[in-house]
MARZA-191530 format. One line per field, with one value per residue: x, y, z of N, C-alpha, C in turn; residue in three letters. Coordinates in nm, 3 decimals, padded with zeros to 5 digits. Atoms other than C-alpha are relative to their C-alpha. Layout:
BEGIN
nxx: (X_...)
nyy: (Y_...)
nzz: (Z_...)
caxx: (X_...)
cayy: (Y_...)
cazz: (Z_...)
cxx: (X_...)
cyy: (Y_...)
czz: (Z_...)
type: (ALA_...)
//
This chain:
BEGIN
nxx: (00.053_-00.092_-00.035_00.107_00.140_-00.107_-00.012_00.207_00.063_-00.053_00.049_-00.200_-00.020_-00.112_-00.122_-00.025_-00.025_-00.079_-00.137_-00.039_-00.035_-00.150_00.002_-00.027_00.164_00.116_-00.119_00.086_00.092_-00.080_00.102_00.077_-00.101_00.028_-00.053_00.028_00.031_00.085_00.014_00.067_00.145_-00.080_-00.028_00.049_-00.060_-00.112_00.017_00.101_-00.146_-00.036_00.083_00.060_-00.094_-00.010_00.165_-00.032_-00.115_-00.099_-00.022_-00.070_-00.034_00.024_00.037_-00.115_-00.045_00.087_00.013_-00.114_00.030_00.097_-00.073_-00.070_00.114_00.047_00.092_-00.049_00.053_-00.076_-00.127_00.047_00.036_-00.141_00.002_00.128_-00.071_-00.062_00.054_00.122_-00.085_-00.057_00.143_00.073_-00.031_00.048_00.136_-00.052_-00.010_00.101_00.051_-00.119_00.040_00.107_00.038_-00.092_00.056_00.084_-00.084_-00.063_00.160_00.036_-00.093_00.042_00.147_-00.005_-00.097_00.013_-00.071_-00.064_-00.143_-00.107_-00.105_-00.060_-00.052_00.005_00.032_00.164_00.015_00.089_-00.121_-00.168_00.043_-00.008_00.088_-00.103_-00.081)
nyy: (-00.108_-00.092_-00.128_-00.075_00.081_00.052_-00.091_-00.036_00.109_00.037_-00.129_-00.046_-00.120_00.013_-00.005_00.141_00.189_-00.025_-00.032_00.101_00.070_-00.025_00.041_00.217_00.080_00.043_00.039_-00.013_00.113_-00.035_-00.131_00.021_-00.060_-00.171_-00.091_-00.023_00.086_00.092_00.078_00.090_-00.021_00.001_-00.158_-00.108_00.021_-00.011_-00.168_00.037_00.029_-00.134_-00.115_00.075_-00.016_-00.104_-00.050_00.015_-00.118_00.025_-00.091_00.036_00.111_00.116_00.016_00.037_00.087_00.078_00.073_00.098_00.144_00.053_00.023_00.101_00.167_00.029_-00.043_-00.086_-00.036_-00.048_-00.091_-00.115_-00.018_-00.070_-00.156_-00.028_00.032_-00.207_-00.111_-00.025_-00.057_-00.128_-00.068_00.007_-00.108_-00.094_-00.049_-00.105_-00.116_-00.100_-00.026_-00.044_-00.140_-00.014_-00.016_-00.151_-00.116_-00.046_-00.097_-00.169_-00.044_-00.052_-00.113_-00.141_-00.089_-00.088_-00.091_-00.122_-00.087_-00.094_00.053_00.099_-00.069_-00.060_00.119_00.137_00.074_00.030_00.036_00.024_00.107_00.002_00.103_-00.094_-00.131_-00.120_-00.087)
nzz: (-00.007_00.034_-00.128_-00.025_-00.074_-00.082_-00.072_-00.020_-00.044_-00.146_-00.152_00.003_00.105_00.099_-00.094_-00.135_-00.011_00.058_-00.039_-00.061_00.074_-00.128_-00.124_-00.026_-00.076_00.090_00.135_00.160_00.152_00.131_00.113_00.126_00.096_00.010_-00.161_-00.143_-00.068_00.015_-00.211_-00.031_-00.094_-00.126_-00.037_-00.054_-00.156_-00.025_-00.058_-00.165_-00.091_00.027_-00.079_-00.141_-00.039_-00.019_-00.077_-00.151_00.001_00.000_00.157_00.090_-00.003_-00.032_00.044_00.051_-00.104_00.026_00.192_00.005_-00.076_00.093_00.168_00.020_00.010_-00.070_-00.074_-00.050_-00.124_-00.149_00.009_-00.101_-00.106_-00.079_00.029_-00.106_-00.143_00.004_00.036_-00.036_-00.093_00.002_-00.033_-00.124_-00.064_00.081_-00.083_-00.187_00.005_00.019_-00.124_-00.117_00.107_00.011_-00.184_00.019_00.065_-00.027_-00.054_00.047_00.018_-00.105_-00.076_00.111_-00.054_-00.129_00.084_00.046_00.113_-00.103_-00.116_00.050_00.042_00.087_00.022_00.032_00.189_-00.006_-00.118_00.024_00.039_-00.090_-00.125_-00.156_-00.055_-00.055_-00.140)
caxx: (00.015_00.095_00.228_-00.104_-00.357_-00.043_-00.099_-00.545_-00.564_-00.309_-00.439_-00.028_00.043_00.306_00.562_00.522_00.575_00.880_01.026_01.000_01.143_01.452_01.441_01.472_01.111_00.947_01.170_01.154_00.940_01.056_00.917_00.698_00.851_00.755_00.936_00.679_00.655_00.501_00.417_00.316_-00.048_00.155_00.289_-00.027_00.031_00.343_00.256_-00.011_00.264_00.465_00.165_00.060_00.391_00.476_00.094_00.288_00.576_00.808_01.070_01.199_01.433_01.345_01.101_01.354_01.514_01.182_01.114_01.457_01.398_01.090_01.288_01.509_01.194_01.243_00.958_01.013_00.820_01.075_01.284_00.951_00.840_01.186_01.128_00.765_00.915_01.165_00.936_00.690_00.995_01.055_00.652_00.623_00.891_00.816_00.477_00.665_00.830_00.505_00.358_00.652_00.598_00.254_00.272_00.565_00.324_00.066_00.253_00.370_-00.003_-00.109_00.199_00.107_-00.234_-00.112_00.151_00.133_00.289_00.328_00.543_00.717_01.060_01.259_01.532_01.427_01.350_00.976_00.936_00.667_00.960_01.265_01.318_01.465_01.201_01.278_01.482)
cayy: (-00.008_00.347_00.602_00.775_00.527_00.343_00.699_00.754_00.376_00.413_00.756_00.897_01.201_01.085_01.233_01.041_00.698_00.914_01.042_00.675_00.513_00.735_00.649_00.242_00.221_00.139_-00.074_00.080_-00.067_-00.175_00.066_00.017_00.017_00.399_00.506_00.470_00.323_-00.026_-00.085_-00.429_-00.453_-00.548_-00.179_-00.026_-00.267_-00.176_00.215_00.078_-00.014_00.294_00.511_00.240_00.267_00.612_00.660_00.452_00.683_00.503_00.679_00.641_00.493_00.254_00.167_00.102_-00.187_-00.334_-00.363_-00.479_-00.789_-00.861_-00.850_-01.072_-01.373_-01.279_-01.248_-00.858_-00.894_-00.889_-00.651_-00.436_-00.499_-00.365_-00.082_00.008_-00.094_00.257_00.416_00.402_00.465_00.788_00.867_00.801_01.035_01.276_01.279_01.346_01.647_01.760_01.690_01.870_02.197_02.217_02.202_02.504_02.697_02.660_02.815_03.089_03.153_03.206_03.436_03.628_03.689_03.820_03.998_04.418_04.571_04.873_04.684_04.522_04.649_04.869_04.627_04.333_04.161_04.033_03.934_03.699_03.456_03.513_03.220_03.476_03.644_04.031_04.171)
cazz: (-00.003_-00.065_00.219_00.209_00.240_00.508_00.660_00.656_00.798_01.074_01.242_01.125_00.885_00.578_00.761_01.087_00.906_00.701_00.987_01.183_00.885_01.006_01.307_01.263_01.407_01.066_00.778_00.448_00.224_-00.121_-00.404_-00.671_-01.037_-01.043_-00.683_-00.485_-00.164_-00.121_00.312_00.352_00.578_00.868_00.869_01.014_01.321_01.366_01.373_01.660_01.820_01.785_01.935_02.191_02.292_02.286_02.498_02.802_02.791_02.627_02.413_02.071_02.144_02.387_02.174_01.903_02.161_02.180_01.775_01.760_01.994_01.782_01.461_01.575_01.613_01.986_02.263_02.373_02.747_03.009_02.811_02.871_03.167_03.291_03.092_03.270_03.598_03.497_03.388_03.624_03.896_03.756_03.759_04.088_04.162_03.960_04.147_04.528_04.330_04.204_04.569_04.748_04.466_04.494_04.939_04.842_04.632_04.851_05.106_04.914_04.784_05.137_05.248_04.922_05.033_05.376_05.204_05.230_04.924_05.157_05.417_05.188_05.264_05.034_05.013_04.931_04.575_04.708_05.038_04.906_04.748_05.024_05.229_05.507_05.692_05.734_05.957)
cxx: (00.126_-00.013_-00.155_-00.057_00.107_-00.072_-00.121_-00.018_00.104_-00.016_00.123_-00.017_00.165_00.145_00.050_00.101_00.124_00.135_00.018_00.123_00.181_00.055_00.031_-00.132_-00.070_00.118_-00.060_-00.019_00.073_-00.092_-00.027_00.108_00.037_00.042_-00.108_00.004_-00.071_00.039_-00.055_-00.132_00.060_00.057_-00.069_00.003_00.058_-00.031_-00.031_00.026_00.096_-00.079_-00.019_00.176_00.099_-00.129_00.067_00.108_00.098_00.080_00.071_00.125_00.065_-00.106_00.031_00.077_-00.128_-00.046_00.093_00.053_-00.081_00.028_00.059_-00.024_00.024_-00.125_00.029_-00.079_00.080_00.052_-00.151_-00.080_00.117_00.000_-00.128_00.042_00.068_-00.067_-00.101_00.087_00.032_-00.132_-00.055_00.090_00.068_-00.149_00.077_00.033_-00.150_-00.082_00.082_-00.082_-00.158_00.028_00.081_-00.113_-00.127_00.038_00.012_-00.148_-00.016_00.128_-00.031_-00.114_-00.002_00.099_-00.061_00.068_00.072_00.115_00.101_00.147_00.072_00.102_00.040_-00.077_-00.188_00.026_-00.086_00.072_00.149_-00.056_00.043_-00.114_00.080_00.008_-00.079)
cyy: (00.149_00.059_00.058_-00.048_-00.069_00.128_00.028_-00.147_-00.018_00.137_00.093_00.117_-00.122_00.016_-00.007_-00.068_00.038_-00.037_-00.175_-00.064_00.048_-00.023_-00.136_-00.023_-00.098_-00.040_00.110_-00.091_-00.007_00.136_-00.090_00.054_00.203_00.061_-00.032_-00.092_-00.099_-00.048_-00.134_00.053_00.005_00.155_00.081_-00.067_00.022_00.169_-00.024_00.011_00.075_00.047_-00.104_00.048_00.130_00.046_-00.020_00.101_-00.008_00.090_-00.084_-00.103_-00.134_-00.092_-00.098_-00.164_-00.079_-00.059_-00.103_-00.141_-00.041_-00.085_-00.094_-00.144_00.001_00.045_00.166_00.031_00.055_00.087_00.147_00.010_00.074_00.173_00.095_-00.007_00.136_00.070_00.077_00.014_00.120_00.081_00.069_00.101_00.184_00.102_00.051_00.119_00.070_00.035_00.115_00.161_00.033_00.032_00.154_00.128_00.062_00.077_00.131_00.078_00.088_00.144_00.157_00.079_00.097_00.063_00.144_00.059_00.081_-00.048_-00.037_00.101_00.054_-00.095_-00.106_-00.015_00.024_-00.094_-00.153_-00.181_00.002_-00.109_00.052_00.145_00.162_-00.014_00.106)
czz: (00.003_00.142_00.042_00.000_00.126_00.129_00.060_00.099_00.108_00.067_-00.018_-00.129_-00.064_00.041_00.110_-00.028_-00.127_00.081_00.100_-00.120_00.022_00.087_00.032_00.007_-00.096_-00.167_-00.111_-00.103_-00.087_-00.090_-00.098_-00.111_-00.040_00.108_00.080_00.088_00.010_00.184_-00.005_00.089_00.163_00.060_00.090_00.199_00.106_00.031_00.139_00.089_00.077_00.114_00.091_00.091_00.057_00.141_00.123_00.028_-00.053_-00.077_-00.084_00.004_00.092_-00.078_-00.138_00.014_-00.009_-00.135_-00.045_00.051_-00.081_-00.111_-00.026_00.046_00.183_00.087_00.095_00.176_00.089_-00.096_00.062_00.130_00.074_-00.039_00.053_00.132_-00.021_00.024_00.099_00.127_00.026_-00.025_00.124_00.049_-00.071_00.093_00.140_-00.036_-00.012_00.151_00.083_-00.064_00.076_00.189_-00.012_-00.050_00.051_00.128_-00.004_-00.058_00.133_00.056_-00.117_00.046_00.093_-00.021_00.025_-00.044_00.098_00.115_-00.071_-00.018_-00.093_-00.067_-00.050_-00.142_00.017_00.119_-00.003_00.019_00.080_00.105_00.126_-00.010_00.000_00.072_00.052)
type: (UNK_UNK_UNK_UNK_UNK_UNK_UNK_UNK_UNK_UNK_UNK_UNK_UNK_UNK_UNK_UNK_UNK_UNK_UNK_UNK_UNK_UNK_UNK_UNK_UNK_UNK_UNK_UNK_UNK_UNK_UNK_UNK_UNK_UNK_UNK_UNK_UNK_UNK_UNK_UNK_UNK_UNK_UNK_UNK_UNK_UNK_UNK_UNK_UNK_UNK_UNK_UNK_UNK_UNK_UNK_UNK_UNK_UNK_UNK_UNK_UNK_UNK_UNK_UNK_UNK_UNK_UNK_UNK_UNK_UNK_UNK_UNK_UNK_UNK_UNK_UNK_UNK_UNK_UNK_UNK_UNK_UNK_UNK_UNK_UNK_UNK_UNK_UNK_UNK_UNK_UNK_UNK_UNK_UNK_UNK_UNK_UNK_UNK_UNK_UNK_UNK_UNK_UNK_UNK_UNK_UNK_UNK_UNK_UNK_UNK_UNK_UNK_UNK_UNK_UNK_UNK_UNK_UNK_UNK_UNK_UNK_UNK_UNK_UNK_UNK_UNK_UNK_UNK_UNK_UNK_UNK_UNK_UNK_UNK_UNK)
//
């Protein structure tokens, strides 16, 4: 099938397909006698996998690793499990950072609501954000 048909079937742009080829995620297809790319039907499933893997938070490099394992004839399940565990750890760490940031911002918001701009010391940039209290 031609690239436009593949793009429509897979729900991606032709530019995305070309990018995935250049990134090593999608094998370059054979060409017709007229020079057009001639994709096999399996390319639709591969593009769906790439999209699903990106949705799960895998990087293109990680997706390429998984595809290479599958293309070598092996099941990538163990590797995918390791990638998911690592990504989940990163997500949990980021959640902890965001919870801490939220707490800090809530405290700063309270400080901002209680701050009288007329009472701000002229030698301080901003009493709301200052980590040390005004003298």
